[in-house]
N, C-alpha and C positions, 0 to 999 in steps of 0.2 A: 504493500500500500504506500502511496506517495506521502512524503512528509512535508507538510506545508509550513510556511513561516508562522502564520497565525491561524488558529481555529478557536473561535469563542466557545465558551462553555456556559450554559445557562442552567439555573435551578428551575427547570421547566414547570414543575408543579407549583412552586412558590410564585413564579411569574404569573401563571394562569390564575391563581387565587387572588393575587393583587389586582390583576386586570379585571377579573370577574366582578370585584367590588365596584370598580369604576362603571362597568356596564350595567350592573344592577341598580346603581344609584343614578345612572343616566348622566354622569359627569365625567367626561373624558378630556376636557380641555384644561385651561389654566385654572388652578385652584384645587382644593381637596388633596389629591396625591402630591401635587407639586409643593404644596405647603408642608406636607409630612416629610417629603424628601429633603427640602431645605432645612427643616428642623433637625432631621437625622444627620445631615452633613455638618451642620454647625456643632452638634454634640460630638461627632466623631473627630472633627478637626480642632475644636476649641475656638473657632473663629466667631466673631460677633455677627457677621453678615454673610449671607449666601443667597444668591438668586439663580433659579433654575432656568436654563436657556435651551433653545432648540439645537445649538451646537456650540463648541468651544470657539469656533472661528468668529461668530458674531460677538462672543464675549471679548475677544481681543479687539475687534473693531470698536466696540463700545467703550472699552477701557481707555483707549487713546482719545476717542472723541470727547469723553467726559473730562478726562484730565486736562486736555487742551482747553476746553471751555472754562473749566473751573479755575485754572491757574493762568489764564490769559496768555497761553503760548501763541506765538505768531506762525504764520505759514513759513515753512522752511526751517523752523527750529529743529534741533537734532535729537535723535534717540540712538544711543549706542546699543548695538545689537550683534547677534552672531550670524555668520553666513551659513552655518551648518544647522539647518532646521527646515521644517516643512514651510513652504512658501506662505502659508496663511499668517505666520508670525510676522514676517516683514511686510506683506501686503497691508496688514492692519495699520502699520506706520504710514505707508504711502497714502492709503485711503483717507487718513485723517489730515493730510496736507503737511505732514512732518517728513523729515529726511532721515532715512536709515544711514547710520555711520557704522561701518563694520569693524569690529575688533576681532582678533584672532582667538583661537581656542587653546585650551590647555590639554594635559594628558587625559583628562576625564571627558573630553569633547564638549565641555562647557566653556563659557566665556572666561578668558584669561584676565584676571584683575590687572596684571602689569600692562597689558595692551589697552584695557579700558582706560586706564589713567593717561596713557599717551594720547588717546583720542578725545579727551575732554577739551572743549573749547567754550568760549563765552556763550555760544548758541546751544550748548548741551542742556537738555531739560530732564532726560530720563535714561534709564538703562532697562532694556528688556532682557531678562535672564531666562533661558530655556533650560529646564531640568531634564537634560537629554537622557532618554532611556529610563528615567526615574532616578537619575544620578543627581546629587546635590553639588558636585564639583566643589568650587571654592566659594560657595554661596555666602558664607559669613564674611569673607574679605570683600565681596561685592557689596554687601550691606554696608560695611564700614566705609567704602569708597563713596557710596551714595550719600550717606550721612555727612561725611567730610565735605563733599562738594555740592550739597544742596540739591541732589538729583532725586527724582521720583523713581521708585522701583516697581516695575511690572514683572510678574513671574508667569511665564507660560508653563503651566503645570500639567500640560496635556498628558504627559507620561508619568505623573507623580502621584497618582491616587494610591495612598497607603505608604508612601515614602516617609521615612523618619530620619531626623538628624539629631544626634545626641539624645535619642529617646523620645522626641516629640515631633509632631507634624510641623515642618518649617513653613513660615509664611507670615507670622505675626508682624514681622519687621517690614513687610512689603506694603505698598500702597494698594495693590490689587493683585489677586491671583486668578487665573482662569484654568479650570480643569476640563478634561474631555471624557465623556462617557460614550464615545463613538463605538461602533460595533465590535472592533477588535481590541479595544483598550482593556485595562485590567478590571475595570468595573463597567462591563458592557451593557448598553441598551441598543436600540437600533441606531440612534444618533441623538446626542444631547450634550449639555455642558453645564458648568456652574461658574458664576463669577462672584468673587468674594472681595469686596471693598473693605478697607480698614475704616474709612470714614462712613458713618451711618447715613449722613446726608447724601452721599454719592450712591449708596444703596437705594435710597428713596428715588433718586433721579433715574437710575438704571431701570428700576421697575416700571417707571412711567414711560421711559423711552422704548422699552421692549413691547409695550402695549399702545403703540401709536401716539404716545404722549398723553394718554388719558390718565387722569389722576385717581380713578377708582376702577379697579378691575371688576369684572362681572361677579366673580366669586365673593369678593369683599362686599360688594353691594347687596348680594342676596344672602350672605351668611348671617348678616345682622337682621334678626327678625323684627326688631323694633324700629328699623330705619324706614323713613318715609322718602318719597321721591327716589326710589331705587333706580329709576331710569336716568336720573340726572347726574351729570358729571361735567368736568371742565377738561379742556385739552391744553396742556401747558407747554408741550414741545411738538415739533414735527418729528414723529417717532417712527418706529418700525414694528413689524409683527415677528418679534424675535423670541418671545417667551416660550418656555417648554410646555408640554401637555401632560395630562395625568396618566396616559398610557405609558409614555416613556418613564415617567417618574415611578410608576408602579413596578416596572422592570428594575429600575435602579434600587428601589427599596428591597426587592426580593434578592438582589445580588449583593447588597451591602454586607450582610452577615458573613459572606464568604470571602470578602476582600482580603483580610489579613491572612487567612488560611491559604487562599490561592497564591498570594504573594510569597508566602513561605515556601510553597512548592516550586515557584519560579526560581527562588534563590537556591533551592536544592538542584534544580536543573543546571543553574549557572555553576554550582560547585562541581557537578559532573563534567561539564565542559572544561572548566578550569583545570581539574585534575588530569583530564585526558590530554591537554595541550602543554602541561607544565614542563615537560622535558624538551619541548620544541620552541622555546622562547625566541631563538634566533630567526626562525622562519614564520612564526605565528605570534603576533603581539596581541595580548588580551587587553581590552580597554579596562583600566582599573577602577576601583571604587574607593573614594576617599575615606579616611579614618572617621569614625563616628556616624557614617551614613549606612542606614538600613534601606536599601533601594527597593522600589516596587518591582524592579527587574522586568520592565516592559520590554527591554531589549537586552540581548547578549551579543556583543560585537567583537570581532577580531579584525586585525589589520594584516594584510598579506601583500606580497609584492605583485603577484599576477592575479589580481582580483577577478578580472573578466574571464580568464581561463578557468579559474577554480569554479566560478559561477556556472559556466557551461558544463564542466565535469559533474558538478552536483546535480544539475538538471538532468543530465544523461542518466544519472543514477536515482532519479525520481525524488530528489531532495530540492526543495524550492525556497532558498533563503531570500533575503531582501537587501536593499541598500538604503541606509538612512544617514545622510541625505546627499543630494547633489549640492555642491557649493553654490549658494544663491547668486553669487556675483557672476556666475556663468549665464544667468538669465538676462535678457536684454534690458529689463527695467532697472537692474542693479549693476549693469556692466561698468558703470563709472568707477566702481570699487574693485574691479577685476585685478588680481595681482597684489592686493593689499594684505591678504591673509594667507600666507604661504602654508601654514600648518593645516588650516581647514581645506585648502586646495588639495594638499597631499592626501589627507584622510578621505576626502570625497572620492578620490580615484582608487582607494585601496581598502576601504572598509566593507565588511559584510555583516549583516545582521542574521544570526543563525536562528533556526526554528525555536520558538519560545512560546509554548502554550501548555495548558493543563492536560491535554490529551497525550502528551509525549510520555513514553515509558522510558525506563532506564535503558532498555535495549535499543529504542529509537535513537536516543542520544549517543549511545556507543556506536551505532551505525553511522551517524553523522560524523562523529569524530574520526572513525576509521576511514571513511571516504575522503575527508579533508586531508588526512595524513597521507593517504595513497597519492593524492595529486601533488601536494606540497613537497613531499620527500622525493618524488620522482621527476619533478620539474624545476629543479634549481632552488 
């Protein structure tokens, strides 16, 4: 049987029961389960605010839009970011009228604080930190740099559901975090996300912006039995239809009790890979995990010289890994920065994400290891 990069696993019966409740109550949209999921996420993370969205991508878009408005940033002001991420991260900066300024990556494939500091200018307003693969990188140093230089910190936590740093969920220090619950993420739904602002006033704003700028959502208006004029509301912003729905929230609620257990198994898979490659460090470099980080292990990545040849060989043997990610400066809208981040450019051409999901057995992992070693040891 073919070994895929990602195969989501759902608690089917629990999902059906949560969804059944939505259908029986006749409430499948905003409210009810979305409220429950937000409260569950706040309890899990310890954050004060959490708003459920239809994707993490819209969360990033709104994060930059709201920060820009609230702090009076100008068109063309700069956000220091990584070139090694999914394009939605950096598109969000451009869409808000800001300029991505690319800093290079460190050994953990996260932003390098040394290069961040080099890229700070009078126009710098924020740093976008991507928790790559669920890794925290040098997050604490990035926080220190932001505080020292008066920069806002946005965390793209798409891969970080369940990640801990020194025993706690990281993010209290950030101005906003955005999580992804897309289909193959560690906490999977069909697609959805969560935005967590530090500032409660911004949480209020994002709730209105995700419901077309309306200041009272339908659930809030009808949940209060004593309210009169339930049909009446004001429109405070030109907003969007970006909020999540109760069906997706129901799946998220069913999956939440499994998150830490699932992540523990992902870390076990990572240990199997690590042990299998430990004697071949000259040919296969494993992306490390920093001290104090208990990662979600959304990804397990290796760096090899002949990445494309190895990919083809794995495919021939019915193993289908992935690549995370192409250096964004290779895309036309970011080409102005091409050549400025040499470490990211190298990794982009040599990194492979190995199969990492809950349906992998020990034997599956050993087969992947054996097949990789066959190619690497016989091809220079």
